[in-house]
C-alpha positions in Angstrom: 94.4 112.1 101.3 93.6 114.3 98.8 90.2 115.7 97.4 90.3 112.8 94.6 86.8 113.6 93.0 87.4 117.4 93.3 91.0 117.7 91.4 89.0 115.1 88.5 86.1 117.6 88.3 88.3 120.5 87.9 90.4 119.7 85.3 87.9 117.3 83.7 89.7 113.9 83.7 88.0 110.5 84.8 89.2 109.4 87.5 90.7 106.3 88.2 90.3 105.7 91.9 87.4 103.6 93.1 85.5 105.0 96.5 86.7 101.4 97.8 90.8 102.2 97.2 89.7 105.6 98.9 88.8 104.3 101.9 91.4 101.3 102.0 94.7 103.8 101.9 92.6 106.2 104.0 92.6 103.0 106.2 96.9 102.6 105.8 97.4 105.5 106.5 95.7 106.0 109.4 97.0 102.7 110.7 100.6 103.6 110.1 99.9 107.2 111.8 98.3 105.4 114.8 94.3 106.7 114.1 93.1 103.5 113.4 89.2 103.9 114.2 89.9 100.8 116.8 92.0 103.2 118.8 90.9 104.7 121.9 92.3 106.1 125.4 92.3 102.0 126.8 93.2 100.5 123.5 96.6 101.7 122.3 98.3 101.1 119.0 101.2 98.9 119.4 103.0 100.8 116.4 102.6 97.7 114.3 102.2 99.2 110.8 105.4 101.8 110.9 107.1 98.8 112.4 106.5 96.5 109.8 107.2 99.2 107.4 110.4 100.5 108.3 111.7 96.3 108.8 110.8 95.8 105.0 112.3 99.2 104.0 115.4 97.5 106.2 115.6 94.6 104.4 115.2 96.1 101.2 117.4 98.3 101.8 120.4 97.5 103.8 122.8 96.6 101.2 121.6 98.4 98.1 124.5 99.9 95.7 123.5 102.3 93.1 125.8 103.1 90.1 125.4 104.8 87.0 127.7 105.0 83.4 127.9 109.3 84.5 129.3 110.2 86.9 127.0 113.7 87.9 124.2 111.1 87.8 126.0 109.7 90.6 125.9 111.7 92.7 121.9 112.3 91.6 121.2 108.8 92.2 123.3 108.7 95.3 121.1 111.9 97.0 117.6 109.4 96.0 118.9 106.3 97.7 119.2 108.8 101.0 115.7 110.0 100.4 114.7 106.8 100.0 116.6 105.3 103.4 114.1 107.5 104.8 110.8 107.6 103.1 110.7 104.4 101.7 108.3 103.0 104.5 106.2 105.8 104.2 105.6 104.5 100.5 105.3 100.6 101.9 102.2 101.4 104.3 100.3 103.1 101.5 101.2 100.6 98.2 103.5 102.7 96.2 105.1 106.2 95.9 105.8 108.7 93.0 109.4 109.9 92.3 109.7 113.2 90.8 112.5 115.2 89.7 113.0 118.4 88.7 115.6 120.6 87.3 116.8 123.3 90.0 120.6 125.5 90.1 122.6 123.3 87.5 121.5 120.0 89.5 118.6 117.5 89.4 116.1 117.2 92.6 113.6 114.0 93.2 110.0 114.4 95.1 109.0 111.6 96.7 105.3 111.3 97.3 103.1 108.9 98.9 100.2 107.0 96.6 97.9 108.4 98.8 99.3 112.1 98.2 99.1 112.2 94.2 96.5 111.2 91.5 97.2 108.9 88.9 95.6 109.6 86.5 96.1 107.7 82.9 98.0 103.6 82.9 98.3 101.7 79.6 100.0 98.3 79.6 99.9 98.3 83.1 102.0 101.5 83.0 101.4 104.7 84.7 101.7 107.9 82.1 100.0 110.9 84.1 99.5 112.2 86.8 98.5 115.2 89.2 100.5 116.3 92.6 98.7 118.7 94.8 100.3 122.2 96.4 98.4 123.5 98.6 99.9 126.7 100.4 97.8 128.9 103.3 98.2 132.9 102.6 96.8 135.3 105.1 92.9 133.9 105.6 93.1 132.3 101.8 93.9 128.8 100.8 95.8 128.1 97.5 96.4 125.0 95.4 98.8 124.1 92.8 97.7 120.9 90.1 101.2 120.0 88.6 99.9 118.0 85.7 101.6 115.3 84.2 100.7 113.2 81.0 103.0 111.0 78.4 101.9 111.2 75.2 103.6 107.4 73.9 102.4 108.0 70.2 103.5 112.0 69.3 106.4 110.8 72.4 106.1 114.0 74.4 105.5 114.6 78.1 103.5 118.4 78.6 102.9 119.1 82.6 100.4 122.0 82.9 100.3 123.7 86.4 96.3 125.2 87.8 96.1 127.4 90.7 92.8 127.6 92.5 92.2 129.7 95.6 89.7 129.1 98.3 88.5 130.3 101.6 88.0 126.9 103.3 90.9 124.4 103.4 90.7 121.3 101.5 88.1 122.4 98.7 89.7 124.2 95.4 87.0 126.9 95.4 88.0 129.4 92.2 90.3 129.1 89.2 93.0 131.7 90.0 96.9 132.3 88.8 100.1 131.6 89.9 101.2 135.2 89.7 98.8 135.2 93.2 101.5 133.4 95.0 105.2 134.5 94.7 106.3 130.9 95.0 104.9 130.2 92.2 105.3 132.8 90.1 107.8 131.7 88.2 106.1 128.7 86.8 105.1 128.2 83.4 101.4 127.2 83.0 102.6 124.9 80.7 105.5 122.7 79.3 105.9 120.2 76.5 108.5 118.5 76.4 109.4 116.0 73.1 110.9 113.2 71.8 110.5 111.6 75.3 110.5 108.0 75.8 109.4 107.0 78.9 107.7 109.7 81.4 109.3 111.5 82.9 108.5 110.5 87.0 108.9 106.7 87.9 106.3 104.9 89.8 106.7 102.6 92.5 104.3 100.3 93.6 104.0 97.2 96.4 104.0 93.5 93.7 101.1 92.7 95.4 97.9 92.2 93.6 95.4 94.3 94.6 92.2 92.0 96.5 91.1 95.3 97.2 89.3 95.8 94.2 91.3 93.8 91.5 90.9 96.9 88.2 92.8 99.1 89.5 96.6 99.6 88.9 97.2 100.9 92.6 99.4 99.1 94.6 98.4 97.9 98.4 99.7 98.5 101.3 102.4 96.0 102.4 100.8 94.9 105.4 97.2 94.9 104.1 96.4 92.0 104.2 97.6 92.2 108.4 95.1 94.7 109.3 92.3 92.7 111.2 95.6 91.0 113.2 97.0 94.0 114.0 93.3 95.7 115.3 93.3 92.1 117.5 97.0 92.6 118.6 96.5 96.5 119.9 93.6 95.2 121.8 94.9 92.0 123.2 97.9 94.6 124.3 95.4 96.0 125.8 93.8 93.5 127.7 97.7 92.5 128.8 97.7 95.6 130.3 94.5 95.6 132.2 95.5 92.5 133.7 98.5 93.4 134.8 96.9 96.9 136.3 94.0 95.4 138.0 96.2 92.8 139.5 98.3 95.6 140.9 98.9 95.1 145.3 96.3 97.0 147.2 95.8 97.2 150.7 92.2 98.0 151.9 92.4 99.9 155.1 90.1 102.0 157.3 90.7 105.7 157.6 90.8 105.7 160.9 94.0 103.3 161.0 95.6 106.8 159.5 96.7 110.4 160.7 94.6 112.6 159.8 95.4 115.9 158.3 94.1 118.9 160.2 94.0 121.4 157.3 92.4 118.7 154.9 90.7 117.1 157.0 92.2 113.6 154.6 93.9 110.7 155.8 98.0 111.3 156.0 98.9 108.1 153.9 102.6 106.8 153.8 104.9 109.2 151.6 105.3 107.6 148.0 103.1 104.8 148.9 99.8 106.6 147.6 98.4 104.2 145.4 98.8 101.1 147.0 96.3 102.7 150.0 92.4 102.1 149.2 90.4 103.8 151.9 87.3 103.4 153.8 84.9 104.9 156.0 83.6 103.3 159.5 80.3 103.4 159.6 78.2 102.3 162.1 79.9 99.9 164.9 81.8 97.9 162.2 85.9 98.1 163.7 88.8 99.4 161.9 90.0 96.7 159.4 93.3 96.2 156.8 93.6 93.1 153.8 95.9 92.8 151.7 94.7 92.4 148.0 97.7 90.7 145.7 95.8 88.0 143.4 97.4 85.8 140.9 98.7 87.6 137.1 97.8 85.3 134.4 99.8 86.9 132.3 101.6 83.9 130.5 98.1 82.9 128.9 97.7 86.4 127.4 101.3 86.7 126.6 100.9 83.7 124.9 97.9 85.0 122.8 99.9 87.7 122.1 102.4 85.8 120.3 100.5 83.9 118.3 99.3 87.2 117.2 102.1 88.4 116.0 103.0 85.1 114.3 99.7 85.8 112.1 100.9 89.0 111.8 104.3 88.0 110.1 102.6 85.1 108.0 100.3 87.5 106.6 102.9 90.5 105.8 106.0 87.7 104.6 108.7 88.5 107.5 110.6 85.5 109.2 109.0 84.0 113.0 111.2 86.0 115.5 111.1 89.6 113.5 107.7 90.9 116.0 106.9 87.8 117.8 108.8 86.1 120.5 112.5 84.3 118.9 111.9 81.4 121.7 108.6 80.3 121.2 109.1 80.5 116.9 112.3 79.0 116.7 111.6 75.5 117.5 112.9 73.4 114.4 115.9 74.5 111.6 112.8 73.3 108.9 110.4 76.3 110.2 113.4 79.1 110.7 114.2 78.6 107.3 110.9 78.1 105.8 110.1 81.7 107.8 113.7 83.1 106.0 113.0 82.2 102.3 109.4 83.8 102.6 110.7 86.9 104.1 113.8 86.6 101.8 111.3 86.3 98.5 108.8 88.9 100.0 111.8 91.9 99.5 113.5 90.5 96.4 110.4 91.4 94.9 110.0 94.5 96.5 113.4 95.3 95.3 112.7 94.6 91.6 110.4 96.6 91.6 111.8 99.0 93.2 114.5 98.5 90.7 112.5 98.9 88.0 111.0 102.3 89.0 115.1 103.6 89.8 116.1 103.0 86.5 112.7 105.1 84.9 113.9 107.6 87.4 117.5 108.0 86.1 116.0 108.1 82.0 114.1 110.8 83.9 116.7 112.8 85.9 119.3 112.3 82.5 116.7 113.8 80.3 116.1 116.5 82.7 119.9 117.2 82.4 120.7 117.2 78.7 117.4 119.6 77.7 119.0 121.9 80.3 122.1 122.1 79.6 121.9 121.1 76.2 124.3 118.4 75.7 122.9 115.2 73.7 124.9 112.6 76.4 125.1 108.6 75.8 122.4 106.9 77.6 123.7 105.9 81.1 123.0 102.7 82.5 121.5 101.7 86.4 123.6 99.0 87.9 121.1 98.2 91.2 122.5 95.1 93.4 121.0 94.7 96.8 122.4 91.8 98.6 121.7 88.5 100.0 121.8 89.3 103.7 118.5 89.0 103.7 118.8 85.2 103.8 122.7 85.0 104.8 124.1 84.5 108.0 127.0 86.5 107.0 129.0 85.2 110.3 128.5 81.1 109.4 128.8 81.6 106.1 132.8 83.0 106.1 133.1 80.3 108.8 131.9 77.8 106.5 134.5 79.7 104.0 136.6 79.2 105.5 136.6 75.4 106.6 137.1 75.2 103.6 140.1 76.8 103.2 142.1 74.9 105.6 140.8 72.2 104.3 142.2 72.8 100.8 138.8 73.3 98.8 138.5 76.9 98.6 141.4 79.6 97.1 142.1 82.0 99.8 141.3 84.9 97.7 138.0 84.2 96.2 137.2 83.6 100.2 138.7 87.5 100.3 137.2 88.8 97.2 133.9 87.8 98.9 134.3 88.5 102.5 135.6 92.6 101.1 133.3 92.7 98.2 136.9 93.7 96.2 137.7 91.9 92.9 139.5 88.7 93.2 142.8 90.2 91.9 142.6 93.0 94.8 142.2 90.3 96.8 144.8 88.5 95.7 147.4 91.8 96.8 145.9 90.8 100.1 147.4 87.9 101.2 151.1 87.8 102.5 154.0 86.9 101.4 156.1 83.7 101.8 158.3 85.9 104.0 154.9 87.1 106.0 152.7 83.7 106.0 153.6 81.6 108.6 152.4 84.8 111.1 149.1 84.8 108.9 149.1 81.0 108.7 146.5 80.5 111.1 143.6 82.9 109.4 143.7 80.1 107.0 145.5 77.2 107.8 144.1 76.6 111.1 145.0 75.9 114.6 147.4 72.5 113.6 
C-alpha cells in the first residue's frame, strides 16, 4: 500500500481515502498474496481469494470481443485486452484499477495499476478526475520517488500532468524534493504538461460495481471477495483441522527399542528402511517386558469435509459464483431450480462487472485517441467502441446447439440461422456453408436426423 498521507501532505492535496479504507485494501491485498493475519505455520492458505478473482476474470473475459472504427486503435485496444487477461484479477481483488495510456515511439501503451497502487484525489459526479501515480527507483543508497499527478479541469477542458521527484535514504518515505534530472530514466520527463480541449480525463478507472459497505462515503470500489473475508478465514482454519485429522490419525506402531537391532556407531535402533516414520520407539525401564502395539484410529474425514463444503458454499454465495465453482458438485447439484438460480446469480454478477469494464474501456479509447491525434498532429473522427462479452456464463453451448438442431430437424428453424449462431458469422455467410443440392444427400444427416 502506498503512503497515502505522506503523498497528499507533500502535494498539499486533501486525502480522500479514509483509514478504514486503507486498512481494508491492505487486508484484501494480503489475502490475495497469501499473507492474511490469521495464517500461521499450521493454518495455511487455501488461496481462495486469488482463485475467486481469477475465476471472475475468466468468466468476464472468456468471450470478450473488442473492436473500434479505427484500425490503428484496434491494434492498441487488442494489446490492452491482453494486459487485462493478466492483470484484471488483481483489480478485482483490490476493488478496482487504473488504466493510464501514454504515447511512446509512435504507439500507445497502457499502464495498469490495482486500486491500492495509485491515489485518487478528486471525484466529480462520482467520476474520478484526478489521480496520483507513484513510481519508486533505488539508486545506490538513495530511494527516488516520482509522483505523477493527473488532474482534469471540467470548466477549462484541460488535462494537466505534473511530475514531482523526491529523494530519501529510507525506504517508504518521500524525503526531500529533488530534480527529475537526478534520475537518468526520468531526465526527459517534463515537470508539467497541459493538454487542452479535452472532453474526459486522459485515463480510465475501473471499479467493482458493488456499493462500498466498508466506507459508504468513499467513492472507491470494494474487493470481489470483501463480503466473504470471514468465511475465507473459516475455510483456511477448517482446512487446517482436516489436515490435522489426517496427520493425527496416521497409522503408527508403538514398540520397545529392544525389538530392533542397534547400530554400534550411532547407538540407535535400526528401523526398516523407508518406514522410519511408522515406528514410535519407547525405552524399557525396570522389569518391563518388550511390547508391540499398533495405533490405527478411525479417520473422521466425512464430517470435516462436509463442514468445509458448507463454508465454501457460503463463500460462493457471498462473491456471486454459482454453486460447484469452489464446493463439491456432488453436494450442491440437487435440483434443476437450484442450479439455475445459482447460475443466474453468477450471470448477474459477471454482467455487472462487464458493464463497468466496458465503460472503462470506452473512456480509455478516448484517451488513447486523444494522445495519438495530439502527437501525430492529425485530427481523426471520434472512434467508437464495439464491445461484446457473449453469454456463455449462463448458456451451455452444447445443450443449446442440440436444442436448435432439433428445431431444424423438425422444420421449425432455418439451418442458416443455426450455422450463423454456432460459427459467429452473418446469415449470408452461413448460407454459403450449406451444401448445394448435389451434395445435400451427404450432408442430410446434419439437419434431417437419423431417418
